[in-house]
KOLGU-4560 file (N, C-alpha, C; in nm, 3 decimals, padded with zeros to 5 digits):
<recs>
<n_xx: 13.684 n_yy: 07.965 n_zz: 07.924 ca_xx: 13.816 ca_yy: 08.023 ca_zz: 07.932 c_xx: 13.920 c_yy: 07.914 c_zz: 07.956 mol: A seq: 1 type: UNK>
<n_xx: 14.042 n_yy: 07.944 n_zz: 07.919 ca_xx: 14.151 ca_yy: 07.848 ca_zz: 07.932 c_xx: 14.211 c_yy: 07.855 c_zz: 08.072 mol: A seq: 2 type: UNK>
<n_xx: 14.218 n_yy: 07.740 n_zz: 08.137 ca_xx: 14.285 ca_yy: 07.727 ca_zz: 08.266 c_xx: 14.382 c_yy: 07.612 c_zz: 08.248 mol: A seq: 3 type: UNK>
<n_xx: 14.509 n_yy: 07.643 n_zz: 08.244 ca_xx: 14.609 ca_yy: 07.540 ca_zz: 08.219 c_xx: 14.585 c_yy: 07.475 c_zz: 08.085 mol: A seq: 4 type: UNK>
<n_xx: 14.574 n_yy: 07.342 n_zz: 08.085 ca_xx: 14.558 ca_yy: 07.266 ca_zz: 07.962 c_xx: 14.413 c_yy: 07.235 c_zz: 07.927 mol: A seq: 5 type: UNK>
<n_xx: 14.319 n_yy: 07.292 n_zz: 08.001 ca_xx: 14.177 ca_yy: 07.265 ca_zz: 07.975 c_xx: 14.098 c_yy: 07.394 c_zz: 07.957 mol: A seq: 6 type: UNK>
<n_xx: 13.984 n_yy: 07.379 n_zz: 07.891 ca_xx: 13.893 ca_yy: 07.491 ca_zz: 07.873 c_xx: 13.772 c_yy: 07.470 c_zz: 07.963 mol: A seq: 7 type: UNK>
<n_xx: 13.733 n_yy: 07.575 n_zz: 08.033 ca_xx: 13.620 ca_yy: 07.570 ca_zz: 08.125 c_xx: 13.521 c_yy: 07.681 c_zz: 08.091 mol: A seq: 8 type: UNK>
<n_xx: 13.396 n_yy: 07.654 n_zz: 08.119 ca_xx: 13.291 ca_yy: 07.756 ca_zz: 08.111 c_xx: 13.263 c_yy: 07.798 c_zz: 08.254 mol: A seq: 9 type: UNK>
<n_xx: 13.289 n_yy: 07.926 n_zz: 08.285 ca_xx: 13.275 ca_yy: 07.974 ca_zz: 08.422 c_xx: 13.158 c_yy: 08.069 c_zz: 08.437 mol: A seq: 10 type: UNK>
<n_xx: 13.079 n_yy: 08.046 n_zz: 08.541 ca_xx: 12.981 ca_yy: 08.145 ca_zz: 08.585 c_xx: 13.060 c_yy: 08.252 c_zz: 08.660 mol: A seq: 11 type: UNK>
<n_xx: 13.012 n_yy: 08.373 n_zz: 08.658 ca_xx: 13.082 ca_yy: 08.482 ca_zz: 08.726 c_xx: 12.996 c_yy: 08.532 c_zz: 08.842 mol: A seq: 12 type: UNK>
<n_xx: 13.057 n_yy: 08.538 n_zz: 08.961 ca_xx: 12.992 ca_yy: 08.592 ca_zz: 09.080 c_xx: 13.057 c_yy: 08.726 c_zz: 09.112 mol: A seq: 13 type: UNK>
<n_xx: 12.977 n_yy: 08.834 n_zz: 09.108 ca_xx: 13.030 ca_yy: 08.968 ca_zz: 09.135 c_xx: 12.956 c_yy: 09.039 c_zz: 09.248 mol: A seq: 14 type: UNK>
<n_xx: 12.823 n_yy: 09.019 n_zz: 09.252 ca_xx: 12.744 ca_yy: 09.091 ca_zz: 09.353 c_xx: 12.763 c_yy: 09.024 c_zz: 09.489 mol: A seq: 15 type: UNK>
<n_xx: 12.730 n_yy: 09.096 n_zz: 09.593 ca_xx: 12.744 ca_yy: 09.041 ca_zz: 09.728 c_xx: 12.664 c_yy: 08.911 c_zz: 09.743 mol: A seq: 16 type: UNK>
<n_xx: 12.543 n_yy: 08.908 n_zz: 09.690 ca_xx: 12.460 ca_yy: 08.788 ca_zz: 09.698 c_xx: 12.523 c_yy: 08.672 c_zz: 09.623 mol: A seq: 17 type: UNK>
<n_xx: 12.571 n_yy: 08.697 n_zz: 09.501 ca_xx: 12.636 ca_yy: 08.592 ca_zz: 09.422 c_xx: 12.763 c_yy: 08.542 c_zz: 09.490 mol: A seq: 18 type: UNK>
<n_xx: 12.841 n_yy: 08.634 n_zz: 09.547 ca_xx: 12.964 ca_yy: 08.595 ca_zz: 09.615 c_xx: 12.935 c_yy: 08.510 c_zz: 09.738 mol: A seq: 19 type: UNK>
<n_xx: 12.829 n_yy: 08.541 n_zz: 09.810 ca_xx: 12.793 ca_yy: 08.466 ca_zz: 09.930 c_xx: 12.736 c_yy: 08.328 c_zz: 09.896 mol: A seq: 20 type: UNK>
<n_xx: 12.655 n_yy: 08.318 n_zz: 09.793 ca_xx: 12.590 ca_yy: 08.191 ca_zz: 09.759 c_xx: 12.681 c_yy: 08.095 c_zz: 09.685 mol: A seq: 21 type: UNK>
<n_xx: 12.758 n_yy: 08.144 n_zz: 09.590 ca_xx: 12.849 ca_yy: 08.057 ca_zz: 09.515 c_xx: 12.780 c_yy: 07.934 c_zz: 09.459 mol: A seq: 22 type: UNK>
<n_xx: 12.836 n_yy: 07.819 n_zz: 09.488 ca_xx: 12.782 ca_yy: 07.692 ca_zz: 09.437 c_xx: 12.696 c_yy: 07.618 c_zz: 09.541 mol: A seq: 23 type: UNK>
<n_xx: 12.652 n_yy: 07.687 n_zz: 09.644 ca_xx: 12.569 ca_yy: 07.625 ca_zz: 09.748 c_xx: 12.441 c_yy: 07.567 c_zz: 09.688 mol: A seq: 24 type: UNK>
<n_xx: 12.397 n_yy: 07.458 n_zz: 09.748 ca_xx: 12.268 ca_yy: 07.394 ca_zz: 09.722 c_xx: 12.255 c_yy: 07.335 c_zz: 09.581 mol: A seq: 25 type: UNK>
<n_xx: 12.365 n_yy: 07.315 n_zz: 09.514 ca_xx: 12.363 ca_yy: 07.246 ca_zz: 09.384 c_xx: 12.406 c_yy: 07.102 c_zz: 09.408 mol: A seq: 26 type: UNK>
<n_xx: 12.353 n_yy: 07.012 n_zz: 09.326 ca_xx: 12.387 ca_yy: 06.871 ca_zz: 09.342 c_xx: 12.514 c_yy: 06.831 c_zz: 09.270 mol: A seq: 27 type: UNK>
<n_xx: 12.549 n_yy: 06.903 n_zz: 09.164 ca_xx: 12.667 ca_yy: 06.869 ca_zz: 09.085 c_xx: 12.699 c_yy: 06.985 c_zz: 08.992 mol: A seq: 28 type: UNK>
<n_xx: 12.811 n_yy: 06.971 n_zz: 08.922 ca_xx: 12.852 ca_yy: 07.069 ca_zz: 08.823 c_xx: 12.921 c_yy: 06.993 c_zz: 08.710 mol: A seq: 29 type: UNK>
<n_xx: 12.894 n_yy: 07.030 n_zz: 08.587 ca_xx: 12.957 ca_yy: 06.965 ca_zz: 08.473 c_xx: 13.109 c_yy: 06.971 c_zz: 08.487 mol: A seq: 30 type: UNK>
<n_xx: 13.178 n_yy: 06.870 n_zz: 08.435 ca_xx: 13.323 ca_yy: 06.860 ca_zz: 08.454 c_xx: 13.401 c_yy: 06.974 c_zz: 08.392 mol: A seq: 31 type: UNK>
<n_xx: 13.343 n_yy: 07.041 n_zz: 08.293 ca_xx: 13.413 ca_yy: 07.152 ca_zz: 08.228 c_xx: 13.355 c_yy: 07.288 c_zz: 08.269 mol: A seq: 32 type: UNK>
<n_xx: 13.291 n_yy: 07.293 n_zz: 08.384 ca_xx: 13.233 ca_yy: 07.417 ca_zz: 08.435 c_xx: 13.299 c_yy: 07.456 c_zz: 08.567 mol: A seq: 33 type: UNK>
<n_xx: 13.275 n_yy: 07.579 n_zz: 08.608 ca_xx: 13.325 ca_yy: 07.629 ca_zz: 08.734 c_xx: 13.264 c_yy: 07.764 c_zz: 08.764 mol: A seq: 34 type: UNK>
<n_xx: 13.314 n_yy: 07.829 n_zz: 08.868 ca_xx: 13.266 ca_yy: 07.961 ca_zz: 08.905 c_xx: 13.384 c_yy: 08.051 c_zz: 08.936 mol: A seq: 35 type: UNK>
<n_xx: 13.380 n_yy: 08.172 n_zz: 08.879 ca_xx: 13.479 ca_yy: 08.275 ca_zz: 08.904 c_xx: 13.419 c_yy: 08.377 c_zz: 09.000 mol: A seq: 36 type: UNK>
<n_xx: 13.491 n_yy: 08.403 n_zz: 09.109 ca_xx: 13.449 ca_yy: 08.502 ca_zz: 09.208 c_xx: 13.537 c_yy: 08.625 c_zz: 09.190 mol: A seq: 37 type: UNK>
<n_xx: 13.474 n_yy: 08.741 n_zz: 09.173 ca_xx: 13.544 ca_yy: 08.866 ca_zz: 09.147 c_xx: 13.525 c_yy: 08.958 c_zz: 09.266 mol: A seq: 38 type: UNK>
<n_xx: 13.636 n_yy: 08.997 n_zz: 09.329 ca_xx: 13.631 ca_yy: 09.089 ca_zz: 09.442 c_xx: 13.682 c_yy: 09.226 c_zz: 09.397 mol: A seq: 39 type: UNK>
<n_xx: 13.637 n_yy: 09.331 n_zz: 09.465 ca_xx: 13.670 ca_yy: 09.467 ca_zz: 09.423 c_xx: 13.816 c_yy: 09.503 c_zz: 09.443 mol: A seq: 40 type: UNK>
<n_xx: 13.881 n_yy: 09.437 n_zz: 09.538 ca_xx: 14.023 ca_yy: 09.465 ca_zz: 09.559 c_xx: 14.095 c_yy: 09.339 c_zz: 09.608 mol: A seq: 41 type: UNK>
<n_xx: 14.224 n_yy: 09.347 n_zz: 09.610 ca_xx: 14.306 ca_yy: 09.233 ca_zz: 09.650 c_xx: 14.322 c_yy: 09.232 c_zz: 09.802 mol: A seq: 42 type: UNK>
<n_xx: 14.296 n_yy: 09.117 n_zz: 09.862 ca_xx: 14.309 ca_yy: 09.101 ca_zz: 10.007 c_xx: 14.313 c_yy: 08.952 c_zz: 10.037 mol: A seq: 43 type: UNK>
<n_xx: 14.349 n_yy: 08.917 n_zz: 10.159 ca_xx: 14.341 ca_yy: 08.776 ca_zz: 10.197 c_xx: 14.194 c_yy: 08.740 c_zz: 10.212 mol: A seq: 44 type: UNK>
<n_xx: 14.154 n_yy: 08.635 n_zz: 10.143 ca_xx: 14.014 ca_yy: 08.592 ca_zz: 10.145 c_xx: 14.008 c_yy: 08.445 c_zz: 10.183 mol: A seq: 45 type: UNK>
<n_xx: 13.893 n_yy: 08.399 n_zz: 10.224 ca_xx: 13.875 ca_yy: 08.257 ca_zz: 10.254 c_xx: 13.734 c_yy: 08.215 c_zz: 10.215 mol: A seq: 46 type: UNK>
<n_xx: 13.722 n_yy: 08.087 n_zz: 10.185 ca_xx: 13.595 ca_yy: 08.027 ca_zz: 10.146 c_xx: 13.569 c_yy: 07.908 c_zz: 10.238 mol: A seq: 47 type: UNK>
<n_xx: 13.443 n_yy: 07.873 n_zz: 10.250 ca_xx: 13.404 ca_yy: 07.752 ca_zz: 10.321 c_xx: 13.304 c_yy: 07.679 c_zz: 10.234 mol: A seq: 48 type: UNK>
<n_xx: 13.259 n_yy: 07.564 n_zz: 10.278 ca_xx: 13.173 ca_yy: 07.479 ca_zz: 10.196 c_xx: 13.033 c_yy: 07.463 c_zz: 10.254 mol: A seq: 49 type: UNK>
<n_xx: 12.987 n_yy: 07.563 n_zz: 10.326 ca_xx: 12.852 ca_yy: 07.558 ca_zz: 10.382 c_xx: 12.751 c_yy: 07.530 c_zz: 10.270 mol: A seq: 50 type: UNK>
<n_xx: 12.668 n_yy: 07.429 n_zz: 10.290 ca_xx: 12.562 ca_yy: 07.391 ca_zz: 10.196 c_xx: 12.613 c_yy: 07.359 c_zz: 10.054 mol: A seq: 51 type: UNK>
<n_xx: 12.740 n_yy: 07.324 n_zz: 10.043 ca_xx: 12.797 ca_yy: 07.284 ca_zz: 09.914 c_xx: 12.811 c_yy: 07.133 c_zz: 09.915 mol: A seq: 52 type: UNK>
<n_xx: 12.745 n_yy: 07.067 n_zz: 09.821 ca_xx: 12.723 ca_yy: 06.922 ca_zz: 09.826 c_xx: 12.830 c_yy: 06.837 c_zz: 09.760 mol: A seq: 53 type: UNK>
<n_xx: 12.924 n_yy: 06.898 n_zz: 09.689 ca_xx: 13.025 ca_yy: 06.818 ca_zz: 09.619 c_xx: 13.162 c_yy: 06.883 c_zz: 09.638 mol: A seq: 54 type: UNK>
<n_xx: 13.269 n_yy: 06.803 n_zz: 09.636 ca_xx: 13.403 ca_yy: 06.856 ca_zz: 09.663 c_xx: 13.453 c_yy: 06.944 c_zz: 09.550 mol: A seq: 55 type: UNK>
<n_xx: 13.537 n_yy: 07.040 n_zz: 09.588 ca_xx: 13.587 ca_yy: 07.138 ca_zz: 09.492 c_xx: 13.737 c_yy: 07.161 c_zz: 09.506 mol: A seq: 56 type: UNK>
<n_xx: 13.796 n_yy: 07.206 n_zz: 09.397 ca_xx: 13.927 ca_yy: 07.271 ca_zz: 09.400 c_xx: 13.900 c_yy: 07.420 c_zz: 09.401 mol: A seq: 57 type: UNK>
<n_xx: 13.982 n_yy: 07.494 n_zz: 09.472 ca_xx: 13.973 ca_yy: 07.640 ca_zz: 09.466 c_xx: 14.110 c_yy: 07.696 c_zz: 09.431 mol: A seq: 58 type: UNK>
<n_xx: 14.110 n_yy: 07.783 n_zz: 09.333 ca_xx: 14.231 ca_yy: 07.853 ca_zz: 09.290 c_xx: 14.213 c_yy: 07.999 c_zz: 09.329 mol: A seq: 59 type: UNK>
<n_xx: 14.309 n_yy: 08.053 n_zz: 09.403 ca_xx: 14.308 ca_yy: 08.194 ca_zz: 09.437 c_xx: 14.408 c_yy: 08.265 c_zz: 09.346 mol: A seq: 60 type: UNK>
<n_xx: 14.365 n_yy: 08.376 n_zz: 09.285 ca_xx: 14.450 ca_yy: 08.452 ca_zz: 09.194 c_xx: 14.465 c_yy: 08.596 c_zz: 09.242 mol: A seq: 61 type: UNK>
<n_xx: 14.583 n_yy: 08.652 n_zz: 09.219 ca_xx: 14.604 ca_yy: 08.792 ca_zz: 09.257 c_xx: 14.557 c_yy: 08.887 c_zz: 09.147 mol: A seq: 62 type: UNK>
<n_xx: 14.580 n_yy: 09.015 n_zz: 09.165 ca_xx: 14.533 ca_yy: 09.117 ca_zz: 09.069 c_xx: 14.595 c_yy: 09.100 c_zz: 08.931 mol: A seq: 63 type: UNK>
<n_xx: 14.709 n_yy: 09.031 n_zz: 08.922 ca_xx: 14.777 ca_yy: 09.009 ca_zz: 08.794 c_xx: 14.744 c_yy: 08.872 c_zz: 08.734 mol: A seq: 64 type: UNK>
<n_xx: 14.638 n_yy: 08.808 n_zz: 08.784 ca_xx: 14.590 ca_yy: 08.678 ca_zz: 08.734 c_xx: 14.687 c_yy: 08.562 c_zz: 08.764 mol: A seq: 65 type: UNK>
<n_xx: 14.774 n_yy: 08.580 n_zz: 08.861 ca_xx: 14.867 ca_yy: 08.474 ca_zz: 08.900 c_xx: 14.806 c_yy: 08.390 c_zz: 09.012 mol: A seq: 66 type: UNK>
<n_xx: 14.813 n_yy: 08.259 n_zz: 08.999 ca_xx: 14.764 ca_yy: 08.170 ca_zz: 09.104 c_xx: 14.854 c_yy: 08.183 c_zz: 09.226 mol: A seq: 67 type: UNK>
<n_xx: 14.796 n_yy: 08.223 n_zz: 09.339 ca_xx: 14.873 ca_yy: 08.236 ca_zz: 09.462 c_xx: 14.854 c_yy: 08.117 c_zz: 09.556 mol: A seq: 68 type: UNK>
<n_xx: 14.747 n_yy: 08.040 n_zz: 09.536 ca_xx: 14.728 ca_yy: 07.916 ca_zz: 09.612 c_xx: 14.618 c_yy: 07.832 c_zz: 09.550 mol: A seq: 69 type: UNK>
<n_xx: 14.629 n_yy: 07.702 n_zz: 09.574 ca_xx: 14.530 ca_yy: 07.604 ca_zz: 09.528 c_xx: 14.499 c_yy: 07.514 c_zz: 09.646 mol: A seq: 70 type: UNK>
<n_xx: 14.371 n_yy: 07.493 n_zz: 09.672 ca_xx: 14.330 ca_yy: 07.407 ca_zz: 09.782 c_xx: 14.217 c_yy: 07.314 c_zz: 09.738 mol: A seq: 71 type: UNK>
<n_xx: 14.198 n_yy: 07.206 n_zz: 09.813 ca_xx: 14.085 ca_yy: 07.116 ca_zz: 09.793 c_xx: 13.989 c_yy: 07.139 c_zz: 09.909 mol: A seq: 72 type: UNK>
<n_xx: 13.859 n_yy: 07.133 n_zz: 09.877 ca_xx: 13.758 ca_yy: 07.159 ca_zz: 09.977 c_xx: 13.658 c_yy: 07.043 c_zz: 09.981 mol: A seq: 73 type: UNK>
<n_xx: 13.617 n_yy: 07.006 n_zz: 10.103 ca_xx: 13.527 ca_yy: 06.895 ca_zz: 10.126 c_xx: 13.382 c_yy: 06.944 c_zz: 10.139 mol: A seq: 74 type: UNK>
<n_xx: 13.287 n_yy: 06.865 n_zz: 10.090 ca_xx: 13.146 ca_yy: 06.904 ca_zz: 10.102 c_xx: 13.107 c_yy: 06.935 c_zz: 10.246 mol: A seq: 75 type: UNK>
<n_xx: 13.030 n_yy: 07.040 n_zz: 10.263 ca_xx: 12.971 ca_yy: 07.083 ca_zz: 10.390 c_xx: 13.072 c_yy: 07.124 c_zz: 10.498 mol: A seq: 76 type: UNK>
<n_xx: 13.200 n_yy: 07.129 n_zz: 10.466 ca_xx: 13.303 ca_yy: 07.165 ca_zz: 10.564 c_xx: 13.295 c_yy: 07.314 c_zz: 10.595 mol: A seq: 77 type: UNK>
<n_xx: 13.281 n_yy: 07.349 n_zz: 10.721 ca_xx: 13.269 ca_yy: 07.489 ca_zz: 10.761 c_xx: 13.405 c_yy: 07.552 c_zz: 10.796 mol: A seq: 78 type: UNK>
<n_xx: 13.512 n_yy: 07.476 n_zz: 10.776 ca_xx: 13.645 ca_yy: 07.529 ca_zz: 10.802 c_xx: 13.683 c_yy: 07.630 c_zz: 10.694 mol: A seq: 79 type: UNK>
<n_xx: 13.719 n_yy: 07.752 n_zz: 10.731 ca_xx: 13.761 ca_yy: 07.851 ca_zz: 10.630 c_xx: 13.890 c_yy: 07.806 c_zz: 10.561 mol: A seq: 80 type: UNK>
<n_xx: 13.892 n_yy: 07.814 n_zz: 10.429 ca_xx: 14.009 ca_yy: 07.780 ca_zz: 10.349 c_xx: 14.067 c_yy: 07.911 c_zz: 10.297 mol: A seq: 81 type: UNK>
<n_xx: 14.182 n_yy: 07.955 n_zz: 10.353 ca_xx: 14.236 ca_yy: 08.087 ca_zz: 10.319 c_xx: 14.314 c_yy: 08.089 c_zz: 10.187 mol: A seq: 82 type: UNK>
<n_xx: 14.328 n_yy: 08.210 n_zz: 10.135 ca_xx: 14.403 ca_yy: 08.228 ca_zz: 10.011 c_xx: 14.554 c_yy: 08.219 c_zz: 10.033 mol: A seq: 83 type: UNK>
<n_xx: 14.601 n_yy: 08.222 n_zz: 10.154 ca_xx: 14.743 ca_yy: 08.218 ca_zz: 10.191 c_xx: 14.815 c_yy: 08.349 c_zz: 10.160 mol: A seq: 84 type: UNK>
<n_xx: 14.778 n_yy: 08.415 n_zz: 10.052 ca_xx: 14.835 ca_yy: 08.543 ca_zz: 10.011 c_xx: 14.719 c_yy: 08.629 c_zz: 09.962 mol: A seq: 85 type: UNK>
<n_xx: 14.738 n_yy: 08.760 n_zz: 09.951 ca_xx: 14.630 ca_yy: 08.844 ca_zz: 09.899 c_xx: 14.584 c_yy: 08.798 c_zz: 09.760 mol: A seq: 86 type: UNK>
<n_xx: 14.453 n_yy: 08.798 n_zz: 09.741 ca_xx: 14.393 ca_yy: 08.754 ca_zz: 09.615 c_xx: 14.277 c_yy: 08.847 c_zz: 09.581 mol: A seq: 87 type: UNK>
<n_xx: 14.249 n_yy: 08.858 n_zz: 09.452 ca_xx: 14.135 ca_yy: 08.938 ca_zz: 09.406 c_xx: 14.031 c_yy: 08.850 c_zz: 09.339 mol: A seq: 88 type: UNK>
<n_xx: 14.070 n_yy: 08.728 n_zz: 09.301 ca_xx: 13.980 ca_yy: 08.637 ca_zz: 09.230 c_xx: 13.992 c_yy: 08.498 c_zz: 09.290 mol: A seq: 89 type: UNK>
<n_xx: 13.885 n_yy: 08.423 n_zz: 09.279 ca_xx: 13.887 ca_yy: 08.282 ca_zz: 09.315 c_xx: 13.812 c_yy: 08.206 c_zz: 09.206 mol: A seq: 90 type: UNK>
<n_xx: 13.859 n_yy: 08.087 n_zz: 09.177 ca_xx: 13.793 ca_yy: 08.001 ca_zz: 09.080 c_xx: 13.766 c_yy: 07.867 c_zz: 09.148 mol: A seq: 91 type: UNK>
<n_xx: 13.640 n_yy: 07.827 n_zz: 09.150 ca_xx: 13.602 ca_yy: 07.695 ca_zz: 09.201 c_xx: 13.578 c_yy: 07.602 c_zz: 09.083 mol: A seq: 92 type: UNK>
<n_xx: 13.640 n_yy: 07.484 n_zz: 09.091 ca_xx: 13.626 ca_yy: 07.378 ca_zz: 08.991 c_xx: 13.595 c_yy: 07.249 c_zz: 09.064 mol: A seq: 93 type: UNK>
<n_xx: 13.548 n_yy: 07.150 n_zz: 08.993 ca_xx: 13.528 ca_yy: 07.019 ca_zz: 09.053 c_xx: 13.661 c_yy: 06.966 c_zz: 09.107 mol: A seq: 94 type: UNK>
<n_xx: 13.654 n_yy: 06.889 n_zz: 09.214 ca_xx: 13.773 ca_yy: 06.831 ca_zz: 09.274 c_xx: 13.853 c_yy: 06.754 c_zz: 09.169 mol: A seq: 95 type: UNK>
<n_xx: 13.982 n_yy: 06.780 n_zz: 09.162 ca_xx: 14.070 ca_yy: 06.712 ca_zz: 09.068 c_xx: 14.088 c_yy: 06.787 c_zz: 08.937 mol: A seq: 96 type: UNK>
<n_xx: 14.006 n_yy: 06.887 n_zz: 08.910 ca_xx: 14.014 ca_yy: 06.960 ca_zz: 08.783 c_xx: 14.143 c_yy: 07.040 c_zz: 08.773 mol: A seq: 97 type: UNK>
<n_xx: 14.192 n_yy: 07.093 n_zz: 08.885 ca_xx: 14.318 ca_yy: 07.170 ca_zz: 08.880 c_xx: 14.433 c_yy: 07.078 c_zz: 08.840 mol: A seq: 98 type: UNK>
<n_xx: 14.440 n_yy: 06.960 n_zz: 08.898 ca_xx: 14.543 ca_yy: 06.864 ca_zz: 08.857 c_xx: 14.524 c_yy: 06.824 c_zz: 08.712 mol: A seq: 99 type: UNK>
<n_xx: 14.401 n_yy: 06.799 n_zz: 08.672 ca_xx: 14.372 ca_yy: 06.759 ca_zz: 08.535 c_xx: 14.409 c_yy: 06.866 c_zz: 08.434 mol: A seq: 100 type: UNK>
<n_xx: 14.404 n_yy: 06.991 n_zz: 08.475 ca_xx: 14.440 ca_yy: 07.102 ca_zz: 08.387 c_xx: 14.589 c_yy: 07.135 c_zz: 08.397 mol: A seq: 101 type: UNK>
<n_xx: 14.658 n_yy: 07.068 n_zz: 08.488 ca_xx: 14.802 ca_yy: 07.087 ca_zz: 08.510 c_xx: 14.837 c_yy: 07.231 c_zz: 08.546 mol: A seq: 102 type: UNK>
<n_xx: 14.759 n_yy: 07.290 n_zz: 08.637 ca_xx: 14.791 ca_yy: 07.425 ca_zz: 08.685 c_xx: 14.860 c_yy: 07.417 c_zz: 08.820 mol: A seq: 103 type: UNK>
<n_xx: 14.944 n_yy: 07.515 n_zz: 08.845 ca_xx: 15.023 ca_yy: 07.518 ca_zz: 08.968 c_xx: 15.030 c_yy: 07.660 c_zz: 09.022 mol: A seq: 104 type: UNK>
<n_xx: 15.064 n_yy: 07.671 n_zz: 09.148 ca_xx: 15.088 ca_yy: 07.803 ca_zz: 09.207 c_xx: 15.197 c_yy: 07.871 c_zz: 09.126 mol: A seq: 105 type: UNK>
<n_xx: 15.174 n_yy: 07.998 n_zz: 09.094 ca_xx: 15.268 ca_yy: 08.076 ca_zz: 09.013 c_xx: 15.228 c_yy: 08.087 c_zz: 08.868 mol: A seq: 106 type: UNK>
<n_xx: 15.139 n_yy: 07.997 n_zz: 08.822 ca_xx: 15.091 ca_yy: 08.005 ca_zz: 08.683 c_xx: 15.001 c_yy: 08.127 c_zz: 08.666 mol: A seq: 107 type: UNK>
<n_xx: 15.001 n_yy: 08.179 n_zz: 08.544 ca_xx: 14.911 ca_yy: 08.289 ca_zz: 08.508 c_xx: 14.789 c_yy: 08.229 c_zz: 08.438 mol: A seq: 108 type: UNK>
<n_xx: 14.671 n_yy: 08.272 n_zz: 08.482 ca_xx: 14.545 ca_yy: 08.233 ca_zz: 08.419 c_xx: 14.482 c_yy: 08.362 c_zz: 08.367 mol: A seq: 109 type: UNK>
<n_xx: 14.499 n_yy: 08.391 n_zz: 08.238 ca_xx: 14.447 ca_yy: 08.518 ca_zz: 08.185 c_xx: 14.294 c_yy: 08.525 c_zz: 08.195 mol: A seq: 110 type: UNK>
<n_xx: 14.246 n_yy: 08.610 n_zz: 08.284 ca_xx: 14.103 ca_yy: 08.624 ca_zz: 08.302 c_xx: 14.049 c_yy: 08.725 c_zz: 08.202 mol: A seq: 111 type: UNK>
<n_xx: 13.937 n_yy: 08.693 n_zz: 08.139 ca_xx: 13.877 ca_yy: 08.790 ca_zz: 08.045 c_xx: 13.835 c_yy: 08.916 c_zz: 08.120 mol: A seq: 112 type: UNK>
<n_xx: 13.877 n_yy: 09.030 n_zz: 08.075 ca_xx: 13.842 ca_yy: 09.156 ca_zz: 08.142 c_xx: 13.692 c_yy: 09.178 c_zz: 08.141 mol: A seq: 113 type: UNK>
<n_xx: 13.622 n_yy: 09.121 n_zz: 08.044 ca_xx: 13.475 ca_yy: 09.134 ca_zz: 08.043 c_xx: 13.415 c_yy: 09.061 c_zz: 08.163 mol: A seq: 114 type: UNK>
<n_xx: 13.480 n_yy: 08.957 n_zz: 08.210 ca_xx: 13.431 ca_yy: 08.882 ca_zz: 08.326 c_xx: 13.468 c_yy: 08.949 c_zz: 08.457 mol: A seq: 115 type: UNK>
<n_xx: 13.583 n_yy: 09.014 n_zz: 08.460 ca_xx: 13.627 ca_yy: 09.075 ca_zz: 08.585 c_xx: 13.578 c_yy: 09.218 c_zz: 08.603 mol: A seq: 116 type: UNK>
<n_xx: 13.524 n_yy: 09.275 n_zz: 08.496 ca_xx: 13.473 ca_yy: 09.411 ca_zz: 08.504 c_xx: 13.582 c_yy: 09.516 c_zz: 08.505 mol: A seq: 117 type: UNK>
<n_xx: 13.701 n_yy: 09.480 n_zz: 08.464 ca_xx: 13.815 ca_yy: 09.573 ca_zz: 08.467 c_xx: 13.848 c_yy: 09.621 c_zz: 08.328 mol: A seq: 118 type: UNK>
</recs>
C-alpha cells in the first residue's frame, strides 16, 4: 500500500493475539515492509517495544485514515508510546521510513478496506 511517497507491504494484525504480539521476537524487517494494527473502534492507544529487537516508527491514524501522530520507538523500551489523539489504526515501519516516505501528521493514508475489515 502507498504511504506518502513510498509503497509498503504490510502484514495486518486484527486478532487479540496478533495485536499483542506485533513485531516481537523478530530480528529485522525488510525496508519496504511494516505492520498495520486494526482496532475495533477509535480510542487513545499506546504501544511499547517489549521483546522488539529493532527500532520502529509508529504512525497512529484515526477512523478517517488521517495520521494523528508519528513517534519513534527504541528496541526493548517498555515506555508506553501514546497516540496523543484517538486512533483506530497503527502502522509500524522501520525507523526512518516515515521520514523517507515524507509523511506528516495530518496526511491521509488511504487504508484498503479489505485490510481494515470495514
